[in-house]
C-alpha positions as CSV (number, residue, x, y, z in Angstrom):
1,X,0.6,-11.5,6.7
2,X,4.3,-11.4,6.2
3,X,6.5,-10.5,9.2
4,X,8.1,-7.1,8.8
5,X,11.8,-6.8,8.9
6,X,13.6,-6.5,12.2
7,X,16.1,-4.2,10.5
8,X,15.6,-0.5,10.4
9,X,15.6,0.9,6.9
10,X,18.5,3.0,6.0
11,X,16.1,5.3,4.0
12,X,12.9,6.1,5.9
13,X,10.9,7.0,2.8
14,X,9.4,3.6,2.1
15,X,7.5,3.3,-1.2
16,X,7.3,-0.5,-1.5
17,X,6.0,-2.7,1.4
18,X,5.4,-1.8,5.0
19,X,8.2,-1.4,7.6
20,X,6.2,-0.5,10.7
21,X,4.4,2.5,12.2
22,X,7.5,4.7,12.5
23,X,7.7,4.9,8.7
24,X,4.0,5.3,8.1
25,X,2.5,8.8,7.8
26,X,-0.7,9.7,9.5
27,X,-4.0,8.0,8.3
28,X,-4.9,7.9,12.0
29,X,-8.6,8.4,11.4
30,X,-8.7,6.0,8.5
31,X,-6.9,3.4,10.5
32,X,-9.2,3.8,13.5
33,X,-12.3,3.6,11.2
34,X,-11.0,0.5,9.4
35,X,-10.2,-1.4,12.6
36,X,-13.5,-0.4,14.2
37,X,-15.4,-1.7,11.2
38,X,-13.6,-5.0,11.2
39,X,-13.7,-5.6,14.9
40,X,-17.5,-4.8,15.0
41,X,-18.4,-7.2,12.2
42,X,-18.5,-4.8,9.4
43,X,-16.6,-6.0,6.3
44,X,-15.2,-3.1,4.5
45,X,-14.9,-2.0,0.9
46,X,-11.8,0.3,0.5
47,X,-11.8,2.3,-2.8
48,X,-9.3,4.7,-4.2
49,X,-7.0,5.1,-7.2
50,X,-3.7,3.2,-7.1
51,X,-0.6,4.7,-5.6
52,X,-2.5,6.7,-2.9
53,X,-1.8,4.3,0.0
54,X,-4.5,1.6,0.3
55,X,-2.1,-1.2,0.7
56,X,-0.1,0.6,3.3
57,X,-3.2,1.5,5.3
58,X,-4.2,-2.2,5.3
59,X,-0.9,-3.4,6.6
60,X,-0.8,-0.6,9.2
61,X,-4.3,-1.6,10.4
62,X,-3.2,-5.2,10.5
63,X,-0.1,-4.2,12.5
64,X,-2.3,-2.5,15.1
65,X,-4.7,-5.4,15.2
66,X,-1.8,-7.8,15.9
67,X,-0.6,-5.5,18.7
68,X,-4.0,-5.7,20.3
69,X,-4.6,-9.4,19.8
70,X,-1.5,-11.7,19.4
71,X,-3.8,-14.5,18.3
72,X,-5.4,-12.6,15.5
73,X,-4.7,-13.9,12.0
74,X,-4.1,-11.3,9.3
75,X,-3.9,-12.4,5.7
76,X,-3.3,-10.0,2.8
77,X,-3.4,-11.1,-0.9
78,X,-3.2,-9.0,-4.1
79,X,-5.2,-10.7,-6.9
80,X,-4.4,-8.1,-9.6
81,X,-2.5,-10.7,-11.7
82,X,-4.9,-13.6,-11.2
83,X,-6.9,-14.6,-14.3
84,X,-9.4,-17.1,-13.0
85,X,-10.9,-18.9,-10.0
86,X,-8.0,-21.4,-9.9
87,X,-5.4,-18.6,-9.7
88,X,-7.5,-16.9,-6.9
89,X,-7.7,-20.1,-4.9
90,X,-4.0,-20.8,-5.3
91,X,-3.1,-17.3,-4.2
92,X,-5.4,-17.4,-1.1
93,X,-4.3,-21.0,-0.2
94,X,-0.6,-20.0,-0.4
95,X,-1.2,-17.0,1.8
96,X,-3.0,-19.2,4.4
97,X,-0.3,-21.8,4.5
98,X,2.4,-19.2,4.8
99,X,0.5,-17.5,7.7
100,X,0.3,-20.9,9.5
101,X,4.0,-21.4,9.0
102,X,4.8,-18.0,10.5
103,X,2.9,-19.0,13.6
104,X,5.6,-20.3,15.9
105,X,3.1,-22.6,17.5
106,X,2.3,-24.4,14.2
107,X,4.9,-27.1,13.4
108,X,5.7,-27.6,9.7
109,X,4.4,-31.2,10.0
110,X,1.1,-30.0,11.4
111,X,0.6,-27.4,8.8
112,X,1.5,-29.8,5.9
113,X,-0.7,-32.4,7.5
114,X,-3.8,-30.2,7.6
115,X,-3.3,-28.9,4.1
116,X,-2.1,-32.1,2.6
117,X,-5.0,-32.2,0.1
118,X,-3.7,-29.0,-1.3
119,X,-0.2,-30.5,-1.8
120,X,1.8,-27.6,-0.5
121,X,5.5,-27.6,-1.2
122,X,8.1,-25.8,0.9
123,X,11.2,-24.6,-0.8
124,X,13.9,-21.9,-0.1
125,X,13.9,-18.6,-1.9
126,X,17.0,-18.7,-4.2
127,X,18.1,-15.2,-3.1
128,X,17.1,-14.8,0.6
129,X,17.0,-18.4,1.6
130,X,13.7,-17.8,3.4
131,X,11.1,-20.5,3.1
132,X,8.5,-20.1,0.4
133,X,5.4,-22.0,-0.3
134,X,3.7,-23.2,-3.5
135,X,0.3,-24.8,-3.5
136,X,-1.0,-27.3,-6.0
137,X,-4.8,-27.6,-6.2
138,X,-6.8,-29.8,-8.6
139,X,-8.5,-27.5,-11.1
140,X,-11.6,-29.7,-11.0
141,X,-11.8,-29.1,-7.3
142,X,-11.7,-25.3,-7.3
143,X,-15.1,-24.7,-5.8
144,X,-14.6,-27.4,-3.2
145,X,-11.3,-25.9,-2.3
146,X,-12.9,-22.4,-1.8
147,X,-15.4,-24.1,0.6
148,X,-12.6,-25.9,2.5
149,X,-10.6,-22.6,2.8
150,X,-13.6,-20.8,4.4
151,X,-14.5,-23.8,6.5
152,X,-10.9,-23.8,7.9
153,X,-11.0,-20.1,8.6
154,X,-14.4,-20.4,10.3
155,X,-13.2,-23.3,12.5
156,X,-9.9,-21.8,13.4
157,X,-11.2,-20.5,16.7
158,X,-9.4,-17.2,16.1
159,X,-10.3,-13.7,14.8
160,X,-9.3,-13.8,11.2
161,X,-8.8,-10.7,9.0
162,X,-8.5,-11.1,5.2
163,X,-7.7,-8.3,2.8
164,X,-8.2,-9.0,-0.9
165,X,-6.6,-6.2,-2.9
166,X,-7.7,-5.3,-6.4
167,X,-10.9,-7.2,-5.7
168,X,-12.6,-6.0,-8.9
169,X,-10.3,-8.4,-10.8
170,X,-12.7,-11.2,-10.2
171,X,-15.2,-9.6,-12.6
172,X,-12.8,-10.5,-15.4
173,X,-12.7,-14.2,-14.5
174,X,-14.1,-16.5,-17.3
175,X,-16.1,-18.5,-14.7
176,X,-19.6,-17.3,-14.2
177,X,-20.7,-16.6,-10.7
178,X,-17.4,-16.0,-8.8
179,X,-19.0,-13.1,-6.9
180,X,-22.0,-15.2,-5.9
181,X,-19.7,-18.1,-4.9
182,X,-17.6,-16.0,-2.6
183,X,-20.5,-14.2,-1.1
184,X,-22.3,-17.5,-0.4
185,X,-19.5,-18.5,2.0
186,X,-18.4,-15.1,3.4
187,X,-21.9,-14.2,4.7
188,X,-21.9,-17.2,7.1
189,X,-18.5,-16.9,8.7
190,X,-18.6,-14.5,11.6
191,X,-15.1,-14.7,13.0
192,X,-13.5,-13.9,9.6
193,X,-13.6,-10.2,8.6
194,X,-12.9,-8.9,5.1
195,X,-11.4,-5.9,3.4
196,X,-12.3,-5.7,-0.3
197,X,-9.9,-3.2,-1.7
198,X,-10.0,-1.9,-5.3
199,X,-8.7,0.9,-7.6
200,X,-11.2,0.7,-10.4
201,X,-13.8,2.8,-8.7
202,X,-16.6,2.4,-11.2
203,X,-16.3,-1.4,-11.0
204,X,-16.1,-1.5,-7.2
205,X,-19.1,0.9,-6.7
206,X,-21.1,-1.3,-9.1
207,X,-20.1,-4.5,-7.3
208,X,-21.1,-3.3,-3.9
209,X,-23.7,-0.7,-4.9
210,X,-25.9,-2.4,-7.5
211,X,-29.0,-4.3,-6.2
212,X,-28.3,-6.9,-9.0
213,X,-24.9,-7.9,-7.5
214,X,-24.3,-10.5,-4.8
215,X,-22.3,-8.1,-2.5
216,X,-24.9,-5.4,-2.7
217,X,-24.8,-3.3,0.5
218,X,-22.9,-6.0,2.4
219,X,-20.0,-3.9,3.5
220,X,-19.1,-0.5,4.9
221,X,-17.4,1.7,2.3
222,X,-14.3,3.8,2.8
223,X,-12.6,6.0,0.2
224,X,-9.1,7.4,0.6
225,X,-8.0,11.0,-0.1
226,X,-4.4,12.2,-0.4
227,X,-2.6,12.8,2.9
228,X,-3.0,16.3,4.4
229,X,-0.1,18.4,3.0
230,X,0.9,19.9,6.3
231,X,0.9,16.6,8.1
232,X,2.9,15.0,5.3
233,X,5.4,17.9,5.4
234,X,5.9,17.5,9.1
235,X,6.5,13.8,8.7
236,X,9.0,14.3,5.9
237,X,10.9,17.2,7.4
238,X,11.4,15.4,10.7
239,X,13.4,12.6,8.9
240,X,15.7,15.2,7.2
241,X,16.1,17.0,10.6
242,X,17.0,13.6,12.2
243,X,20.1,13.5,9.9
244,X,20.9,17.2,10.7
245,X,19.4,18.3,7.4
246,X,16.3,20.3,6.3
247,X,13.4,20.2,3.9
248,X,12.0,23.5,2.5
249,X,8.3,23.8,3.0
250,X,8.0,25.7,-0.3
251,X,9.9,23.0,-2.2
252,X,7.7,20.3,-0.6
253,X,4.5,22.2,-1.5
254,X,5.6,22.3,-5.2
255,X,6.4,18.5,-5.1
256,X,3.1,17.7,-3.4
257,X,1.2,19.8,-6.0
258,X,3.0,18.1,-8.9
259,X,1.7,14.7,-7.9
260,X,-1.6,15.9,-6.3
261,X,-0.5,14.4,-3.0
262,X,-0.3,10.8,-4.3
263,X,1.7,9.0,-1.7
264,X,3.7,6.5,-3.8
265,X,5.1,9.2,-6.1
266,X,6.0,11.6,-3.3
267,X,7.7,8.7,-1.3
268,X,9.7,7.8,-4.5
269,X,11.0,11.3,-4.9
270,X,11.6,11.9,-1.2
271,X,13.5,8.6,-1.1
272,X,15.9,9.9,-3.8
273,X,16.3,13.2,-2.1
274,X,17.0,11.7,1.3
275,X,19.7,9.5,-0.4
276,X,21.5,12.4,-2.1
277,X,20.7,15.6,-0.2
278,X,21.1,16.8,3.3
279,X,19.4,20.2,2.8
280,X,16.6,20.4,0.3
281,X,16.2,24.1,-0.4
282,X,15.8,24.4,-4.2
283,X,13.2,22.8,-6.5
284,X,16.0,22.0,-8.9
285,X,17.0,19.3,-6.5
286,X,13.5,17.8,-6.9
287,X,13.8,18.0,-10.7
288,X,17.1,16.1,-10.5
289,X,15.6,13.4,-8.3
290,X,12.7,13.0,-10.7
291,X,15.0,12.9,-13.7
292,X,17.0,10.1,-12.0
293,X,13.7,8.1,-11.5
294,X,12.7,8.7,-15.2
295,X,16.1,7.6,-16.4
296,X,15.6,4.3,-14.6
297,X,12.3,3.8,-16.3
298,X,13.3,4.6,-19.9
299,X,13.6,1.0,-21.1
300,X,10.3,0.1,-19.4
301,X,8.4,3.0,-21.0
302,X,10.0,2.5,-24.4
303,X,8.9,-1.1,-24.4
304,X,5.4,-0.2,-23.2
305,X,5.0,2.1,-26.2
306,X,5.9,-0.7,-28.7
307,X,2.9,-2.7,-27.4
308,X,0.4,0.1,-28.3
309,X,-1.2,0.8,-31.7
310,X,-0.6,4.1,-33.4
311,X,-4.0,5.3,-32.3
312,X,-3.5,4.3,-28.6
313,X,0.0,5.8,-28.6
314,X,-1.1,9.1,-30.1
315,X,-4.0,9.4,-27.8
316,X,-1.8,8.7,-24.7
317,X,0.7,11.4,-25.9
318,X,-2.2,13.9,-26.4
319,X,-3.6,13.3,-22.9
320,X,-0.1,13.8,-21.5
321,X,0.3,17.0,-23.4
322,X,-2.9,18.5,-22.1
323,X,-2.4,16.9,-18.6
324,X,-6.2,16.7,-18.1
325,X,-8.8,16.0,-20.8
326,X,-12.5,16.4,-20.0
327,X,-13.7,15.1,-23.3
328,X,-11.2,13.1,-25.4
329,X,-13.8,12.5,-28.2
330,X,-14.6,16.2,-28.6
331,X,-14.0,17.8,-32.0
332,X,-11.7,20.4,-30.5
333,X,-9.4,17.8,-28.8
334,X,-9.3,15.6,-31.9
335,X,-8.4,18.6,-34.2
336,X,-5.9,20.0,-31.8
337,X,-3.9,16.8,-31.7
338,X,-4.6,15.6,-35.3
339,X,-6.2,12.5,-34.0
340,X,-8.5,10.1,-36.0
341,X,-12.3,9.9,-35.7
342,X,-14.1,10.0,-32.4
343,X,-15.1,6.3,-32.8
344,X,-11.4,5.4,-33.1
345,X,-10.6,7.5,-30.1
346,X,-13.3,5.7,-28.1
347,X,-11.8,2.3,-28.9
348,X,-8.3,3.5,-28.1
349,X,-9.5,5.1,-24.8
350,X,-11.2,1.9,-23.7
351,X,-8.0,-0.1,-24.2
352,X,-5.8,2.5,-22.4
353,X,-8.2,2.4,-19.5
354,X,-8.2,-1.4,-19.4
355,X,-4.4,-1.3,-19.3
356,X,-4.5,1.2,-16.5
357,X,-2.6,3.7,-18.6
358,X,-5.4,6.3,-18.5
359,X,-7.6,7.0,-15.6
360,X,-10.9,8.9,-15.4
361,X,-11.1,11.4,-12.6
362,X,-14.1,13.5,-11.7
363,X,-12.6,16.3,-13.8
364,X,-11.5,14.3,-16.8
365,X,-8.9,11.8,-18.1
366,X,-5.3,11.7,-17.0
367,X,-2.3,9.5,-17.6
368,X,-2.5,7.1,-14.7
369,X,1.2,6.7,-14.0
370,X,2.5,10.2,-13.1
371,X,6.1,9.3,-13.9
372,X,5.0,8.0,-17.4
373,X,3.1,11.3,-17.8
374,X,6.3,13.3,-17.2
375,X,8.3,11.0,-19.4
376,X,5.9,11.5,-22.3
377,X,6.0,15.2,-21.8
378,X,9.8,15.2,-21.9
379,X,10.1,12.8,-24.8
380,X,7.3,13.7,-27.2
381,X,6.1,17.2,-26.4
């Protein structure tokens, strides 16, 4: 778990990373539940869409655990970009080595000595100068290395907490039996407690809820809902008041409604408003902040569109136009937007979902990235 900065952020609306409890809004009950699960031997599956605050909650819980137990080891990894077991092992191994190096009682020689068979390399970050770690592992020894990692954690003599974010990614690994491999080691180590976090809800529920899967009923399950609107407003307004400003409740309610309370988008807009405004009294100020964000993303979104086929691009635009689409393959929707056959729509929809461009809610399909949704509305509608 990386150490948080000792510097106070100039802007209190953090939308990337974790800067401590002062800049974290609420989630009191969820934090207490998560910590209680872990400390009482209940590994936890944490499920919710992206951008709602899973990662922040994990880091906040880890921060409190470290406050309670200075010897606790907290390790967070995001495996979203891993493609196989080898990538997974490298990511986890790197995180463990870095955690050992952050422990002031572990000398570099001791750390490198213990993990010498992984061939860790210490270098300086070219921008910050901070030490960074790379780990080289023999591809042929991947399963052995998985075992050695869990053996090390089990023999550490400490309470260890490991969060694996976007855990459903392992279902895409080409190796057969990754779930069974991890489960075979995890079930026998009692001082190591796990959070399996994921955003693809159907995959996560299947992994942990199907009797045919190795992790079946092996964890407690938590789902996150958007932050309470009133609590969030109180949190946001106190920061504007702290700089002798103000935040209109009505304007905040409109902003909250626009993004359905999804934390990352709200924080992104509030960050811009805090930078440019002292008193936020008119929704036009919110529009200008959002426009500023969209302007920063134009090149990214334009490039994204070039990687889509015509069918995929047209379907994405159509979903953005309607905002919420219960049945994308229905005749009414196809005719309304002059789309190709339902079978073509089905193929395009599958690709858009795999690319995390479209997300299926209980009510229907939406464009997953809310800023992309607004950009599509402005550009093509």
